[in-house]
PLY file of the C-alpha trace (Angstrom):
ply
format ascii 1.0
element vertex 400
property float x
property float y
property float z
element edge 399
property int vertex1
property int vertex2
end_header
-15.18 28.51 -21.97
-13.51 25.53 -20.00
-10.06 26.07 -18.73
-8.09 22.84 -18.47
-4.57 22.44 -16.89
-2.25 19.45 -17.79
0.45 18.96 -15.13
3.44 16.89 -15.94
6.40 16.30 -13.62
9.66 16.97 -15.52
11.65 13.55 -15.78
9.53 12.24 -12.85
11.50 9.17 -11.96
14.80 10.93 -12.34
13.57 14.12 -10.41
12.06 12.14 -7.42
15.19 9.99 -7.23
17.33 13.08 -7.09
15.32 14.82 -4.43
15.31 11.82 -2.29
19.12 11.45 -2.74
19.55 15.14 -1.79
17.54 14.67 1.25
19.87 11.73 2.22
22.85 14.21 2.04
24.16 13.26 -1.54
26.67 15.61 -3.00
25.27 15.29 -6.63
22.07 16.25 -8.22
21.24 13.77 -10.82
19.32 16.48 -12.58
22.42 18.39 -13.30
24.65 15.59 -14.62
24.32 13.16 -17.49
22.26 10.55 -15.86
19.44 7.97 -16.20
17.01 5.92 -14.35
17.25 2.40 -15.70
17.16 -1.23 -14.78
19.50 -4.38 -14.95
21.08 -4.51 -18.25
20.31 -8.29 -18.37
16.70 -8.10 -17.54
13.87 -7.08 -19.94
13.76 -3.70 -18.14
17.26 -2.90 -19.12
15.93 0.38 -20.74
16.19 4.07 -20.07
13.06 4.94 -18.04
14.10 8.66 -17.58
16.92 10.92 -18.47
18.55 14.19 -17.30
18.64 17.23 -19.74
22.60 16.78 -19.73
22.09 13.09 -20.86
19.50 14.22 -23.51
22.27 16.36 -25.17
24.10 13.05 -25.90
21.15 11.83 -27.82
19.91 9.60 -25.06
16.37 8.64 -25.48
13.62 7.20 -23.09
12.95 3.67 -24.03
16.30 2.82 -25.55
18.48 0.03 -24.02
20.63 1.12 -21.21
23.69 -0.30 -23.08
23.14 2.10 -25.93
23.05 4.95 -23.56
26.46 4.08 -22.11
27.95 3.86 -25.52
26.67 7.43 -26.22
27.97 8.59 -22.87
30.66 6.42 -21.11
30.50 8.71 -18.11
26.67 8.28 -17.60
25.50 7.92 -14.03
22.67 5.22 -13.62
20.28 4.91 -10.71
17.81 2.05 -10.24
14.02 2.80 -10.25
12.17 2.76 -6.94
8.40 2.42 -7.80
7.21 2.70 -4.12
9.07 5.95 -3.76
7.50 7.23 -6.99
4.04 6.34 -5.81
4.49 8.21 -2.64
5.69 11.38 -4.45
2.69 10.90 -6.91
0.27 10.73 -4.02
1.61 13.84 -2.28
1.59 15.83 -5.59
-2.12 14.94 -6.32
-3.05 15.42 -2.70
-1.63 19.01 -2.96
-3.39 19.67 -6.35
-6.82 18.82 -4.78
-6.43 21.74 -2.54
-7.23 23.76 -5.63
-9.90 21.53 -7.15
-11.30 18.11 -6.73
-11.97 17.78 -10.43
-8.63 15.97 -11.17
-8.03 13.25 -13.81
-4.84 11.41 -13.07
-3.61 9.63 -16.29
-0.29 8.19 -14.93
1.90 8.37 -11.92
3.39 11.63 -12.91
0.70 13.62 -14.85
-2.75 14.73 -14.50
-5.54 16.96 -15.96
-7.21 19.67 -13.76
-10.48 21.51 -14.41
-9.46 25.00 -13.48
-12.70 26.66 -14.93
-14.11 27.41 -11.51
-10.77 28.77 -10.14
-10.00 31.23 -12.94
-12.03 34.14 -11.17
-9.69 34.09 -8.32
-6.65 35.08 -10.62
-5.78 37.72 -13.09
-5.40 35.13 -15.76
-5.18 31.18 -15.96
-1.32 31.67 -16.45
-1.18 33.54 -13.00
-2.95 30.26 -11.42
-0.57 27.89 -13.29
2.48 29.80 -12.21
1.38 29.65 -8.59
0.90 25.75 -8.75
4.22 25.32 -10.53
6.06 27.33 -8.05
4.49 25.94 -5.04
5.04 22.36 -6.20
8.91 23.31 -6.25
8.79 25.08 -3.02
7.03 22.10 -1.20
8.60 19.16 -2.80
11.77 20.18 -4.61
10.91 18.95 -8.09
9.59 20.88 -11.09
6.50 20.54 -13.19
5.30 21.91 -16.55
1.76 23.23 -16.98
-0.14 23.24 -20.20
-3.26 25.38 -20.25
-6.12 25.23 -22.87
-9.75 24.85 -23.48
-9.58 21.02 -23.87
-7.36 18.18 -22.60
-5.63 17.45 -25.91
-4.44 21.06 -26.43
-3.37 21.29 -22.63
-1.25 18.10 -23.11
0.35 19.44 -26.26
1.10 22.88 -24.45
2.78 20.97 -21.39
5.07 19.36 -24.01
6.47 22.55 -25.22
9.96 23.79 -23.80
10.92 22.25 -20.47
11.42 22.13 -17.56
9.62 24.25 -15.00
7.44 26.17 -17.60
3.91 27.22 -18.05
2.48 27.32 -21.79
-0.71 28.05 -23.27
-2.34 26.57 -26.50
-5.77 28.01 -27.00
-7.63 27.27 -30.24
-6.62 30.77 -31.58
-2.88 29.76 -30.97
-2.90 26.54 -32.81
-1.90 27.87 -36.31
1.15 29.76 -34.88
2.29 27.54 -32.01
1.32 24.04 -33.12
1.02 23.69 -36.81
4.67 24.44 -37.57
5.83 21.51 -35.33
6.80 18.18 -36.79
4.00 15.71 -37.11
5.82 13.48 -34.72
5.33 15.63 -31.95
1.52 15.36 -32.16
-0.08 13.57 -29.36
-1.10 9.75 -30.31
0.99 10.06 -33.46
3.26 6.94 -32.86
6.25 5.82 -35.11
4.34 3.69 -37.61
1.73 6.31 -38.04
4.37 9.08 -38.64
6.13 6.77 -41.34
2.70 6.45 -43.18
2.05 10.30 -42.98
5.55 11.01 -44.27
4.94 8.82 -47.38
1.77 10.83 -47.79
4.10 13.88 -47.81
2.92 15.24 -44.51
5.73 16.44 -42.34
4.19 19.10 -40.05
0.91 19.13 -37.94
-0.21 21.96 -40.13
0.24 19.87 -43.33
-1.93 17.04 -41.50
-4.63 19.61 -40.30
-5.48 20.48 -44.02
-5.38 17.14 -45.42
-8.77 15.44 -46.36
-9.62 13.19 -43.34
-11.17 10.56 -45.76
-7.68 10.14 -47.37
-6.10 9.64 -44.01
-8.78 7.00 -42.93
-7.96 5.15 -46.28
-4.28 4.63 -45.07
-4.72 4.73 -41.21
-8.43 3.72 -40.72
-10.10 5.57 -37.95
-6.82 6.36 -36.20
-6.20 8.69 -39.21
-9.33 10.76 -38.51
-8.39 11.14 -34.77
-5.06 12.35 -35.84
-6.61 14.83 -38.16
-8.89 16.06 -35.24
-5.96 16.25 -32.90
-4.13 18.35 -35.59
-7.17 20.79 -35.59
-7.23 20.86 -31.79
-10.49 19.02 -31.45
-10.59 17.17 -28.20
-12.59 16.60 -24.77
-12.83 19.17 -22.13
-14.33 16.40 -19.58
-11.96 15.89 -16.89
-13.01 12.57 -15.34
-12.41 12.47 -11.55
-11.08 9.35 -9.79
-14.37 8.78 -8.31
-15.95 8.10 -11.58
-12.95 6.10 -12.53
-13.41 3.88 -9.20
-16.91 2.94 -10.51
-15.40 0.95 -13.24
-13.93 -2.54 -13.28
-10.82 -3.30 -15.34
-7.56 -5.26 -15.70
-4.33 -4.64 -17.48
-1.18 -6.65 -17.94
2.55 -5.94 -18.70
3.55 -8.51 -21.27
6.54 -10.90 -20.81
7.77 -9.56 -24.11
6.46 -7.09 -26.52
3.56 -7.82 -28.70
4.18 -7.17 -32.42
1.18 -8.76 -34.05
-2.46 -8.47 -33.73
-2.70 -12.10 -32.97
-0.47 -11.90 -29.94
-2.50 -8.77 -28.82
-5.90 -10.65 -29.41
-4.70 -13.56 -27.11
-4.00 -11.14 -24.38
-7.18 -9.17 -24.78
-9.11 -12.58 -24.68
-7.71 -13.35 -21.27
-8.33 -9.67 -20.00
-11.80 -9.91 -21.39
-12.62 -13.04 -19.34
-11.18 -11.38 -16.21
-13.23 -8.20 -16.63
-16.39 -10.20 -17.50
-16.05 -12.43 -14.36
-15.48 -9.57 -12.04
-18.60 -7.78 -13.43
-20.67 -10.78 -13.01
-19.45 -11.30 -9.35
-20.40 -7.85 -8.71
-23.87 -8.33 -10.21
-23.23 -5.46 -12.68
-23.07 -4.79 -16.47
-21.01 -2.17 -18.37
-22.11 0.34 -20.74
-18.70 1.67 -21.53
-15.52 -0.07 -22.39
-12.10 1.41 -23.09
-8.85 -0.31 -24.13
-5.42 1.02 -23.06
-2.13 0.37 -24.92
1.32 1.25 -23.58
4.12 0.95 -26.13
7.61 -0.30 -25.71
8.72 3.52 -25.47
6.32 4.01 -22.60
3.90 6.27 -24.59
0.26 5.28 -23.64
-2.88 5.66 -25.78
-6.51 4.69 -24.92
-9.85 4.60 -26.69
-13.33 4.15 -25.37
-16.78 3.20 -26.66
-20.34 3.55 -25.50
-22.18 0.21 -25.96
-25.65 -0.04 -27.16
-26.55 -2.33 -24.29
-24.89 -3.02 -20.99
-23.05 -6.41 -20.92
-20.88 -8.52 -18.65
-20.31 -11.42 -21.16
-16.72 -12.37 -21.89
-17.34 -12.63 -25.58
-19.04 -9.16 -25.79
-16.37 -7.54 -24.10
-13.63 -9.25 -26.15
-15.44 -8.39 -29.39
-15.71 -4.68 -28.50
-12.06 -4.65 -27.23
-10.82 -6.00 -30.49
-12.70 -3.24 -32.51
-11.38 -0.59 -30.15
-7.65 -2.17 -30.29
-7.80 -2.17 -34.16
-8.81 1.48 -34.23
-6.14 2.43 -31.75
-3.11 0.41 -32.57
-0.48 1.89 -34.94
1.78 -1.18 -35.27
4.31 0.12 -32.64
5.43 -2.90 -30.34
3.13 -3.21 -27.28
4.32 -3.48 -23.64
1.08 -3.35 -21.86
-2.65 -3.95 -22.66
-5.65 -3.12 -20.55
-9.40 -3.35 -20.71
-11.63 -1.15 -18.54
-15.32 -1.12 -18.01
-17.38 1.78 -16.74
-20.83 3.32 -16.76
-21.83 0.29 -14.64
-25.30 -0.77 -13.95
-26.96 -3.47 -11.85
-27.38 -6.71 -13.61
-31.02 -7.00 -12.93
-31.76 -3.28 -13.84
-34.67 -3.11 -16.43
-33.60 -1.88 -19.96
-35.76 -0.46 -22.71
-36.15 -3.27 -25.31
-37.33 -3.38 -28.92
-38.81 -6.31 -30.92
-35.58 -6.35 -32.94
-33.57 -7.27 -29.61
-32.30 -11.03 -29.46
-34.40 -11.55 -26.32
-37.55 -11.72 -28.44
-36.13 -14.55 -30.68
-34.75 -17.78 -30.00
-31.11 -18.07 -31.04
-29.63 -21.53 -30.65
-25.99 -19.98 -30.74
-26.61 -17.73 -28.05
-28.20 -20.48 -25.89
-25.17 -22.66 -26.57
-22.87 -19.67 -25.48
-24.85 -19.19 -22.27
-24.53 -22.93 -21.21
-20.76 -22.81 -22.17
-20.36 -19.50 -19.93
-22.19 -21.27 -17.04
-19.81 -24.36 -17.42
-16.67 -22.33 -17.52
-17.82 -20.32 -14.34
-18.24 -23.65 -12.56
-14.72 -25.03 -13.54
-13.05 -21.65 -12.57
-14.91 -21.62 -9.33
-13.74 -25.11 -8.58
-10.02 -25.06 -9.99
-9.09 -21.39 -10.07
-9.02 -18.56 -12.61
-6.43 -19.76 -15.02
-7.48 -23.32 -15.44
-9.25 -22.56 -18.73
-9.50 -19.89 -21.13
-11.65 -19.09 -24.31
-10.10 -19.86 -27.61
-9.23 -16.88 -29.89
-10.53 -17.20 -33.51
-7.48 -15.91 -35.25
-9.20 -15.76 -38.74
-11.51 -12.90 -37.67
-9.34 -10.14 -39.10
0 1
1 2
2 3
3 4
4 5
5 6
6 7
7 8
8 9
9 10
10 11
11 12
12 13
13 14
14 15
15 16
16 17
17 18
18 19
19 20
20 21
21 22
22 23
23 24
24 25
25 26
26 27
27 28
28 29
29 30
30 31
31 32
32 33
33 34
34 35
35 36
36 37
37 38
38 39
39 40
40 41
41 42
42 43
43 44
44 45
45 46
46 47
47 48
48 49
49 50
50 51
51 52
52 53
53 54
54 55
55 56
56 57
57 58
58 59
59 60
60 61
61 62
62 63
63 64
64 65
65 66
66 67
67 68
68 69
69 70
70 71
71 72
72 73
73 74
74 75
75 76
76 77
77 78
78 79
79 80
80 81
81 82
82 83
83 84
84 85
85 86
86 87
87 88
88 89
89 90
90 91
91 92
92 93
93 94
94 95
95 96
96 97
97 98
98 99
99 100
100 101
101 102
102 103
103 104
104 105
105 106
106 107
107 108
108 109
109 110
110 111
111 112
112 113
113 114
114 115
115 116
116 117
117 118
118 119
119 120
120 121
121 122
122 123
123 124
124 125
125 126
126 127
127 128
128 129
129 130
130 131
131 132
132 133
133 134
134 135
135 136
136 137
137 138
138 139
139 140
140 141
141 142
142 143
143 144
144 145
145 146
146 147
147 148
148 149
149 150
150 151
151 152
152 153
153 154
154 155
155 156
156 157
157 158
158 159
159 160
160 161
161 162
162 163
163 164
164 165
165 166
166 167
167 168
168 169
169 170
170 171
171 172
172 173
173 174
174 175
175 176
176 177
177 178
178 179
179 180
180 181
181 182
182 183
183 184
184 185
185 186
186 187
187 188
188 189
189 190
190 191
191 192
192 193
193 194
194 195
195 196
196 197
197 198
198 199
199 200
200 201
201 202
202 203
203 204
204 205
205 206
206 207
207 208
208 209
209 210
210 211
211 212
212 213
213 214
214 215
215 216
216 217
217 218
218 219
219 220
220 221
221 222
222 223
223 224
224 225
225 226
226 227
227 228
228 229
229 230
230 231
231 232
232 233
233 234
234 235
235 236
236 237
237 238
238 239
239 240
240 241
241 242
242 243
243 244
244 245
245 246
246 247
247 248
248 249
249 250
250 251
251 252
252 253
253 254
254 255
255 256
256 257
257 258
258 259
259 260
260 261
261 262
262 263
263 264
264 265
265 266
266 267
267 268
268 269
269 270
270 271
271 272
272 273
273 274
274 275
275 276
276 277
277 278
278 279
279 280
280 281
281 282
282 283
283 284
284 285
285 286
286 287
287 288
288 289
289 290
290 291
291 292
292 293
293 294
294 295
295 296
296 297
297 298
298 299
299 300
300 301
301 302
302 303
303 304
304 305
305 306
306 307
307 308
308 309
309 310
310 311
311 312
312 313
313 314
314 315
315 316
316 317
317 318
318 319
319 320
320 321
321 322
322 323
323 324
324 325
325 326
326 327
327 328
328 329
329 330
330 331
331 332
332 333
333 334
334 335
335 336
336 337
337 338
338 339
339 340
340 341
341 342
342 343
343 344
344 345
345 346
346 347
347 348
348 349
349 350
350 351
351 352
352 353
353 354
354 355
355 356
356 357
357 358
358 359
359 360
360 361
361 362
362 363
363 364
364 365
365 366
366 367
367 368
368 369
369 370
370 371
371 372
372 373
373 374
374 375
375 376
376 377
377 378
378 379
379 380
380 381
381 382
382 383
383 384
384 385
385 386
386 387
387 388
388 389
389 390
390 391
391 392
392 393
393 394
394 395
395 396
396 397
397 398
398 399
C-alpha cells in the first residue's frame, strides 16, 4: 500500500512574516494576536490572504475584503505580503523535505505531497515519520506544518485539514466512515460554494450523505463534477505523486485576471489566449502534447485542476482551446475565478511517428482543416513580425 503525506504550512504567509519579524527583533508574534496579511484596501488585492488563529475567532475569513475584517475586529493588526520572502521560505522547506525523498509534488507555495512509501520501513509507523518531519520543520525554521497521511493524495489532503496547527492526522480508507463522513459537505476537497448549494438543495449536508447518493443523480445536477465529488466522498483518488522533474517536461501558461471572471464567456476568452500561447510555445519547441490540464484559482484562493489524456498529440491552438473548454466545463462550479491556467505534458517530438488508422483525418482531404492550417501559418508570420499580442483567434460564444 502506498503511503502519501500531504504537508501544509499553517497560515503560511502570516507564519513566514511572523518568523521574519521575530528574527528582526519584533516584540510581537503575529501568530499570537488578532492579525492578518492583506493588501492595500484601495487595490484589487485588498483582501485577507492569511489570518491568525486569534483573528479567526472574530469570524475573519481568508478571501474577504480587508475592510470587513477591520469591522469585525477594530484592533486587528495587518502586515503587507512579501512574496519574495515567501518564495525563499518555500524553497528552503522543499529542499529540506527532499532530504527524505525526491518524490515530491509541490502544488502551491505552501503545500506539497510526498510519497513516503519507501521510507516507512525506517520508522515504527508512518505517524512517527510524519511527527519527525513536523518537529524538525519547527526546529529548523520556526514555523509549523500539518501533515496528513493516507494511501492516496485526496485523503492525505483531507487529513491535513483536520485540527490545526502543528498536527499529524491519518485518514486511511478504513477511517473514512468515522472521521470524514460526519463532516459538512463544504469540507470536502473541490466542493466549492456553488456545488455545496446544489447539494444542500438535494438534501445532502454531510460527506457521508454524499457518499451514499446515486452518482448518476449527482451528474444530472452537477455534470461530471458531481461524479468527482461522489468519488472524493468515497475516498477514491490518485496515489501518483508527480515530481517536479516530470512537471518541468510540460509547457504551460496561466494568468491572474484583472477582475474575477463570473461567466463562461469571460473564461473562454482567457482560455483562448492561453491556448494560443501554449500552442505557440509547443511549436517553437518542436513538440506536441498528449496530456492537457486546466487550473482554476477562485476568488477565495482555492485551487482546482483537471487533466485529460489526448487521443493524439497536438500543438494546434484550436485543439488545445477546444480540449481546455471541455476540461473547464467539467471543473468549474460557478464560483468567481481569479486565475486560469493551461498546461501541456507528456510531450513528444513534433516529427515523431504515430500509429494511424484509416479513419484518421490524414487519410482524407478536409478543406476546413486545410484552411485552418493556412490560417495558423499566417498568424505565426504576423505574430513573429509584430509581436505576440497583435492578433488573437476569435471565440465562438455560441458553442455552449
